[in-house]
C-alpha positions as CSV (number, residue, x, y, z in Angstrom):
1,M,65.1,-9.3,-43.3
2,I,62.0,-8.2,-45.2
3,Q,59.8,-10.3,-42.9
4,L,61.4,-8.7,-39.8
5,L,60.8,-5.2,-41.2
6,T,57.2,-6.0,-42.1
7,G,56.6,-7.3,-38.6
8,T,58.1,-4.3,-37.0
9,W,56.0,-2.1,-39.2
10,N,52.8,-3.9,-38.3
11,A,53.6,-3.7,-34.6
12,A,54.3,0.0,-34.8
13,R,51.1,0.4,-36.9
14,Y,48.8,-1.1,-34.2
15,E,50.7,0.0,-31.1
16,K,48.9,3.3,-30.8
17,Y,45.6,1.6,-30.4
18,Q,46.6,-0.7,-27.5
19,P,46.6,1.9,-24.7
20,L,43.1,3.0,-25.8
21,Q,41.7,-0.5,-25.7
22,T,43.2,-1.0,-22.2
23,K,41.7,2.2,-21.1
24,E,38.3,1.3,-22.4
25,V,38.4,-2.1,-20.6
26,E,39.3,-0.4,-17.3
27,Q,36.7,2.2,-17.8
28,K,34.1,-0.5,-18.5
29,D,35.0,-2.4,-15.3
30,G,34.7,0.8,-13.3
31,E,31.3,1.6,-14.9
32,Q,30.1,-2.0,-14.3
33,F,30.8,-1.6,-10.5
34,M,29.1,1.8,-10.3
35,N,26.1,0.7,-12.3
36,M,25.5,-2.3,-10.1
37,Y,26.1,-0.2,-7.0
38,R,23.4,2.3,-8.2
39,K,21.0,-0.5,-9.0
40,I,21.4,-1.9,-5.5
41,E,20.9,1.6,-4.1
42,A,17.6,1.9,-6.0
43,D,16.5,-1.5,-4.7
44,L,17.4,-0.3,-1.2
45,E,15.3,2.8,-1.5
46,T,12.4,0.7,-2.7
47,L,13.0,-1.6,0.3
48,R,12.9,1.4,2.7
49,T,9.7,2.7,1.1
50,K,8.0,-0.7,1.6
51,S,9.2,-0.9,5.1
52,D,7.8,2.6,5.9
53,E,4.4,1.5,4.4
54,A,4.4,-1.5,6.8
55,K,5.0,0.8,9.7
56,L,2.0,3.1,8.8
57,E,-0.4,0.2,8.0
58,N,-2.9,-0.7,10.7
59,N,-4.1,-4.1,9.3
60,R,-1.9,-6.8,10.8
61,A,-2.3,-9.1,7.8
62,V,-1.1,-6.5,5.4
63,V,1.8,-5.6,7.7
64,A,2.8,-9.2,7.9
65,S,2.7,-9.5,4.0
66,L,4.7,-6.4,3.5
67,N,7.3,-7.5,6.1
68,A,7.6,-10.9,4.3
69,E,8.3,-9.1,1.1
70,V,10.9,-6.9,2.8
71,R,12.7,-10.0,4.2
72,R,12.7,-11.7,0.9
73,A,14.2,-8.6,-0.8
74,K,16.8,-8.2,1.9
75,A,17.8,-11.8,1.5
76,D,18.1,-11.4,-2.2
77,L,20.3,-8.3,-1.8
78,L,22.6,-9.8,0.8
79,N,22.9,-13.3,-0.6
80,N,22.9,-12.6,-4.4
81,K,23.6,-9.0,-5.4
82,I,26.1,-7.9,-2.7
83,P,28.4,-10.9,-3.4
84,K,28.3,-10.0,-7.1
85,L,29.1,-6.4,-6.3
86,A,32.0,-7.6,-4.1
87,K,33.5,-9.5,-6.9
88,L,33.7,-6.3,-9.0
89,I,35.7,-4.4,-6.3
90,R,39.1,-5.5,-7.7
91,K,38.0,-5.6,-11.3
92,G,40.0,-3.4,-13.6
93,K,43.6,-2.9,-14.3
94,G,45.7,-0.2,-12.7
95,L,43.5,0.1,-9.5
96,D,45.4,1.6,-6.6
97,T,44.9,0.7,-3.0
98,S,42.8,3.8,-2.1
99,T,40.3,3.0,-4.9
100,V,39.9,-0.6,-3.6
101,Q,39.5,0.5,-0.1
102,Q,37.0,3.1,-1.2
103,R,34.9,0.5,-3.0
104,E,35.1,-1.9,0.0
105,G,33.8,0.9,2.2
106,M,31.0,1.6,-0.1
107,V,30.0,-2.1,-0.2
108,E,30.2,-2.3,3.6
109,T,28.1,0.8,4.1
110,L,25.6,-0.6,1.6
111,V,25.4,-3.9,3.6
112,Q,24.8,-2.1,6.9
113,S,22.1,0.1,5.3
114,I,20.3,-3.0,4.1
115,R,20.5,-4.7,7.5
116,K,19.1,-1.6,9.2
117,V,15.9,-1.7,7.2
118,S,13.1,-2.8,9.5
119,D,11.5,-6.2,8.4
120,G,9.1,-6.7,11.3
121,L,11.3,-9.1,13.2
122,G,12.9,-6.5,15.4
123,S,15.6,-7.4,17.9
124,L,15.9,-10.5,20.1
125,T,17.1,-10.1,23.7
126,I,19.1,-13.0,24.9
127,G,20.6,-13.3,28.4
128,P,20.0,-14.6,31.9
129,T,16.9,-13.4,33.8
130,R,16.9,-11.0,36.7
131,N,15.9,-13.7,39.2
132,S,18.6,-16.1,38.1
133,N,21.4,-13.7,39.1
134,K,19.7,-12.3,42.2
135,K,21.1,-14.9,44.6
136,K,24.7,-14.6,43.3
137,G,24.5,-10.8,43.4
138,K,25.6,-10.5,39.7
139,A,24.2,-8.0,37.3
140,S,22.1,-9.3,34.5
141,K,23.9,-9.4,31.2
142,V,21.7,-8.7,28.1
143,I,22.7,-9.3,24.6
144,N,20.8,-7.6,21.8
145,L,20.9,-9.8,18.8
146,Q,19.5,-8.5,15.5
147,M,17.7,-11.1,13.4
148,A,19.6,-9.9,10.3
149,D,22.9,-10.9,12.1
150,V,21.5,-14.3,12.7
151,E,20.4,-14.8,9.1
152,D,23.7,-13.5,7.7
153,A,26.0,-15.0,10.3
154,P,29.1,-16.8,8.9
155,S,28.6,-20.5,8.3
156,Y,30.8,-23.0,10.2
157,N,31.8,-26.4,9.1
158,M,29.4,-28.5,11.1
159,D,27.9,-31.8,10.0
160,H,24.1,-31.9,10.0
161,T,22.3,-34.9,11.5
162,D,19.3,-36.5,9.9
163,D,17.0,-34.8,12.4
164,S,18.6,-31.4,11.9
165,L,18.2,-31.7,8.1
166,Q,14.7,-32.8,8.4
167,F,13.9,-30.0,10.8
168,E,15.5,-27.5,8.4
169,E,13.6,-28.8,5.5
170,E,10.3,-28.7,7.5
171,W,11.1,-25.1,8.7
172,K,11.7,-24.0,5.1
173,K,8.5,-25.6,3.9
174,A,6.5,-24.0,6.7
175,R,8.1,-20.6,6.1
176,S,7.3,-20.9,2.3
177,K,3.8,-22.0,3.1
178,Q,3.3,-19.0,5.5
179,D,4.6,-16.6,2.9
180,G,2.2,-18.1,0.4
181,H,-0.7,-17.7,2.8
182,L,0.3,-14.1,3.5
183,E,0.4,-13.4,-0.2
184,D,-3.1,-14.9,-0.6
185,I,-4.3,-12.8,2.3
186,S,-2.8,-9.7,0.7
187,G,-4.6,-10.5,-2.6
188,S,-7.9,-11.0,-0.8
189,L,-7.5,-7.7,1.0
190,K,-6.8,-5.9,-2.2
191,T,-9.9,-7.5,-3.7
192,L,-12.0,-6.5,-0.7
193,K,-10.7,-3.0,-1.0
194,S,-11.7,-2.8,-4.7
195,I,-15.2,-4.1,-3.8
196,G,-15.5,-1.6,-1.0
197,G,-14.6,1.2,-3.5
198,D,-17.2,0.0,-6.0
199,I,-19.8,-0.2,-3.2
200,G,-19.0,3.4,-2.1
201,E,-19.4,4.6,-5.7
202,E,-22.8,2.8,-6.0
203,I,-23.9,4.4,-2.8
204,Q,-23.0,7.9,-4.1
205,R,-25.0,7.3,-7.3
206,Q,-28.0,6.0,-5.2
207,E,-27.8,9.1,-3.0
208,T,-28.1,11.3,-6.0
209,V,-31.2,9.4,-7.2
210,I,-32.7,9.6,-3.7
211,D,-32.1,13.3,-3.5
212,E,-34.0,13.8,-6.8
213,M,-36.9,11.6,-5.5
214,E,-37.1,13.7,-2.3
215,T,-37.2,16.9,-4.3
216,K,-40.0,15.6,-6.5
217,I,-42.0,14.3,-3.4
218,D,-41.6,17.7,-1.7
219,G,-43.0,19.4,-4.9
220,A,-45.9,17.0,-5.1
221,T,-46.7,17.5,-1.4
222,A,-46.8,21.3,-1.8
223,Q,-49.0,21.0,-4.9
224,I,-51.5,18.8,-3.0
225,A,-51.6,21.2,-0.1
226,N,-52.4,24.1,-2.6
227,N,-55.2,22.0,-4.2
228,N,-56.6,21.3,-0.8
229,E,-56.8,25.0,-0.1
230,K,-58.5,25.7,-3.4
231,L,-61.1,22.9,-2.8
232,R,-61.8,24.1,0.7
233,G,-62.5,27.6,-0.6
234,L,-64.8,26.2,-3.4
235,V,-66.8,24.2,-0.8
236,T,-67.2,27.2,1.4
237,S,-68.5,29.4,-1.4
238,M,-71.0,26.7,-2.5
239,R,-72.3,26.4,1.1
240,S,-72.9,30.2,1.3
241,T,-74.8,30.2,-2.1
242,R,-77.1,27.3,-0.9
243,N,-77.9,29.2,2.3
244,F,-78.9,32.3,0.3
245,C,-81.3,30.3,-1.9
246,V,-82.9,28.7,1.2
247,D,-83.4,32.1,2.7
248,V,-85.0,33.5,-0.5
249,T,-87.4,30.5,-0.7
250,L,-88.5,30.9,2.9
251,I,-89.2,34.6,2.4
252,C,-91.3,33.9,-0.7
253,I,-93.4,31.3,1.2
254,V,-93.9,33.7,4.1
255,L,-95.1,36.5,1.7
256,G,-97.4,34.0,-0.1
257,I,-99.1,33.0,3.2
258,V,-99.5,36.6,4.2
259,G,-101.1,37.4,0.9
260,Y,-103.4,34.4,1.1
261,I,-104.6,35.4,4.6
262,Y,-105.1,39.1,3.4
263,N,-107.3,38.0,0.5
264,Q,-109.5,35.8,2.7
265,A,-110.0,38.6,5.2
266,S,-111.1,41.1,2.6
């Protein structure tokens, strides 16, 4: 009897904490879904920014590199993060149907938004040509197939042959090698851009030095011209003084001759 009363008292003692713990677990599950949803939204925004950069870039190698990064990021979101988010849709106790449907709609909208991000592959047009249906008089039927739909198409249970497995492996290796080459090209372009910036800064510094040299040369040229003018005036004055001395000497000689003749006559 005493053990029964003690057990009842312990159950009543901890009963008030059980609803709080359940509520905390449910709230944690809901926060986990929303936190992961926000992280995927942030990744999607980064993906859109990189896609916009690829659209504005003129260099084809850089565009190819950016598009490769976008494709890898899209594949990671669709194949890894979205399935994890989908597993959290029904997590949590006491979830009603409307909440589950709301979460499913949020995930579906997120998937569509990721697929709409441009990755450089565009759309593939499949259908008979115009000339093939011209004889039968039928209109040409065109199917626009998005590359994202091809990559994310549901898988069917089909056995691979040795040739198909070998081709798939070779295709994956070639694509990985191409992505590596594009990353190398992107790194080289960044290096060239950095070198170009350094060359531009050096040219600006050299232009400053050249401008100072031109200013000094102009000052030296003006000083030389001034000195030439002064020298020309000095030479002219010296020539005038020499002519005056010659004239005085001639006059003195003439007067001496006249005086000598006068003395002889007298």
